[in-house]
C-alpha positions as CSV (number, residue, x, y, z in Angstrom):
1,M,-0.3,-0.3,0.0
2,K,2.8,2.2,0.8
3,A,4.4,1.5,-2.6
4,L,1.4,2.7,-4.3
5,S,1.0,6.1,-2.6
6,S,4.8,6.6,-2.9
7,C,3.7,5.9,-7.0
8,V,1.1,8.0,-7.2
9,A,2.9,10.9,-5.1
10,T,5.4,10.4,-7.7
11,L,3.3,10.8,-10.7
12,L,0.9,13.8,-9.2
13,L,5.0,15.6,-8.3
14,A,6.0,15.1,-12.6
15,G,2.9,16.2,-13.8
16,V,3.0,19.7,-11.7
17,A,6.8,19.7,-12.7
18,G,5.3,19.1,-16.2
19,A,2.6,21.7,-16.5
20,Q,5.0,24.6,-14.8
21,A,6.8,24.4,-17.8
22,V,4.5,26.6,-20.5
23,D,5.9,27.8,-23.9
24,P,5.9,31.5,-23.7
25,N,5.3,31.8,-26.9
26,N,1.8,29.7,-26.7
27,P,0.4,30.0,-23.2
28,G,-2.8,28.6,-22.2
29,S,-2.3,25.9,-24.9
30,L,-1.6,22.0,-24.5
31,W,0.0,21.8,-27.9
32,P,3.5,23.5,-29.0
33,T,3.6,26.5,-31.3
34,H,6.3,23.8,-33.8
35,Y,3.6,20.9,-33.6
36,I,2.1,20.2,-36.7
37,N,0.0,16.8,-37.1
38,P,1.3,15.0,-40.6
39,M,-2.2,14.0,-41.2
40,M,-4.3,17.4,-41.4
41,D,-1.5,19.7,-41.7
42,R,0.6,20.0,-44.8
43,T,0.6,23.7,-45.2
44,A,3.9,25.7,-45.1
45,R,4.4,26.9,-41.5
46,A,8.0,27.4,-41.4
47,E,11.7,28.9,-42.9
48,G,12.1,26.6,-46.4
49,D,8.7,25.6,-46.9
50,V,7.5,25.5,-50.1
51,V,3.9,27.1,-51.3
52,T,2.1,27.4,-54.2
53,I,0.6,30.8,-55.1
54,L,-2.1,31.3,-58.0
55,I,-1.2,34.7,-59.8
56,S,-4.3,35.9,-61.3
57,E,-4.2,39.8,-61.3
58,S,-5.7,42.5,-63.7
59,T,-5.3,46.1,-64.1
60,I,-7.5,48.6,-65.9
61,A,-6.2,52.3,-66.0
62,S,-7.6,55.2,-67.4
63,F,-6.3,59.4,-67.4
64,A,-8.4,62.2,-69.2
65,A,-7.1,65.5,-69.1
66,S,-8.4,69.0,-70.8
67,T,-6.9,72.3,-71.6
68,K,-8.7,75.3,-72.7
69,A,-8.1,78.7,-72.7
70,S,-8.0,82.4,-74.1
71,K,-6.6,85.3,-74.8
72,S,-7.3,88.7,-76.2
73,D,-5.7,92.2,-76.5
74,D,-7.2,95.5,-78.0
75,N,-4.7,98.5,-77.9
76,A,-5.8,102.1,-79.5
77,I,-4.3,105.5,-80.0
78,T,-6.7,108.0,-80.1
79,R,-6.0,111.1,-82.8
80,A,-3.9,114.2,-81.6
81,V,-5.9,117.6,-81.7
82,G,-5.3,119.5,-85.0
83,P,-5.4,118.6,-88.7
84,L,-1.6,118.9,-89.5
85,I,-0.6,116.5,-87.1
86,D,-3.9,114.2,-87.8
87,K,-2.2,113.5,-90.9
88,L,1.6,113.1,-89.8
89,I,-0.1,110.6,-87.3
90,P,-2.8,109.1,-87.9
91,A,-5.1,107.0,-85.3
92,L,-3.7,103.4,-84.3
93,S,-4.9,100.3,-82.9
94,T,-3.6,97.0,-83.0
95,A,-5.7,94.0,-81.6
96,A,-4.4,90.8,-81.3
97,S,-6.0,87.0,-79.8
98,S,-5.2,83.5,-78.8
99,T,-6.8,80.4,-78.6
100,V,-5.5,76.9,-76.7
101,D,-8.1,73.7,-76.7
102,G,-6.4,70.7,-76.0
103,K,-7.5,66.8,-75.1
104,G,-6.1,64.0,-74.4
105,N,-6.5,60.4,-72.8
106,T,-5.1,57.8,-72.1
107,S,-6.0,54.0,-71.1
108,Q,-3.9,50.9,-70.2
109,S,-5.6,47.2,-69.0
110,G,-3.8,43.8,-68.2
111,R,-4.7,40.5,-66.9
112,L,-1.9,37.9,-65.8
113,V,-2.4,34.3,-65.1
114,A,0.4,31.8,-63.4
115,R,1.1,29.1,-61.1
116,M,4.2,29.1,-59.6
117,T,5.8,27.7,-56.4
118,G,7.3,30.5,-53.6
119,I,9.4,29.4,-50.7
120,V,9.3,30.6,-47.0
121,K,12.1,32.7,-46.7
122,Q,11.6,34.3,-43.6
123,V,8.6,33.7,-40.8
124,L,7.9,37.2,-39.0
125,P,7.4,37.4,-35.4
126,N,3.7,38.2,-35.5
127,G,3.7,34.6,-37.5
128,Q,3.3,36.1,-40.7
129,L,5.4,34.4,-43.7
130,V,7.8,36.2,-46.0
131,L,7.7,34.3,-49.2
132,E,9.8,34.6,-52.4
133,G,9.4,32.4,-55.7
134,T,10.8,32.5,-58.8
135,R,10.0,30.7,-62.3
136,S,11.5,30.8,-65.7
137,V,9.7,29.5,-68.8
138,Q,11.4,29.1,-72.5
139,V,9.5,28.4,-75.4
140,N,10.6,29.1,-79.5
141,K,14.0,30.6,-77.8
142,Q,11.4,33.0,-75.9
143,V,12.6,32.7,-72.2
144,Q,9.7,34.9,-69.4
145,T,10.7,34.8,-66.0
146,F,8.0,35.3,-62.9
147,R,9.2,36.9,-59.9
148,L,7.1,37.4,-56.9
149,T,7.8,38.7,-53.3
150,G,5.0,39.7,-50.2
151,V,3.6,38.7,-47.1
152,V,0.9,36.3,-46.1
153,R,-0.6,34.9,-43.4
154,R,-0.5,31.9,-42.4
155,D,-4.4,31.8,-42.2
156,D,-4.8,32.6,-45.9
157,I,-2.8,29.3,-47.2
158,R,-5.6,26.7,-47.8
159,S,-5.7,23.1,-47.1
160,D,-4.2,22.0,-50.5
161,N,-1.3,24.0,-49.5
162,T,-1.9,26.9,-52.5
163,V,-2.5,30.7,-51.7
164,L,-4.1,33.7,-54.2
165,S,-1.9,35.9,-54.9
166,E,-4.5,38.7,-53.7
167,H,-4.1,37.7,-50.3
168,I,-0.1,38.6,-50.5
169,A,0.7,41.6,-48.9
170,E,3.3,43.7,-50.1
171,A,3.2,41.7,-53.5
172,S,5.9,42.6,-56.2
173,I,5.2,40.8,-59.1
174,T,7.3,41.2,-62.3
175,V,7.2,39.8,-65.6
176,D,10.2,39.9,-67.9
177,G,11.0,38.2,-71.3
178,K,13.9,37.4,-73.2
179,G,14.4,36.6,-77.0
180,M,13.4,37.5,-80.3
181,I,10.2,38.7,-79.7
182,S,11.6,41.0,-76.9
183,D,13.9,42.2,-78.8
184,R,11.9,42.8,-81.5
185,Q,9.8,45.4,-79.9
186,Q,13.0,47.5,-78.6
187,R,13.1,50.9,-80.4
188,G,16.5,51.1,-82.4
189,I,19.5,52.7,-81.2
190,L,18.8,55.6,-83.8
191,T,15.1,56.4,-83.3
192,R,16.4,56.5,-79.5
193,I,18.8,59.3,-80.9
194,L,16.3,60.9,-82.7
195,D,14.2,61.2,-79.6
196,W,16.7,62.3,-77.6
197,L,17.7,65.3,-79.8
198,F,14.5,66.5,-80.6
């Protein structure tokens, strides 16, 4: 009986000692912050994890401006007193007017749809993840490179380990192209010199 009581007391003391070791980053929880259930949680959580980014961006911008201005001047010099002076200096009058009317408008639209995989580069103190991804695709000697950086919340990563680009904060998405098509779209040296001169 005494042996059983000693075992129970030992287990109770061990439980109390274990309960006192509380994770300061996750107070009040039964599970530590680094705990991952391999059967349920397969999303990116730590530095070095990969996550699939679904890019779907569209932009529409338009700008219109109009300018209208007019100016007119009328000047007259009356005749001097006396017939002799009137013949020598006839009456003078001048009139001038100018009108400026200008209008202009610009519009631009674009759409980008892509799927790429990024890497968690850093886990911020508040638990948010810093993502960075690069993807290059070559078709017919034309290379397109996609680059993306941004910050995402863990809750915005879906259960299939994908995240929409619209949920990425401070997102920077760039697409660079190299190849024959891109070279043909660039202006020639002579054209650039003439534009610089005139």
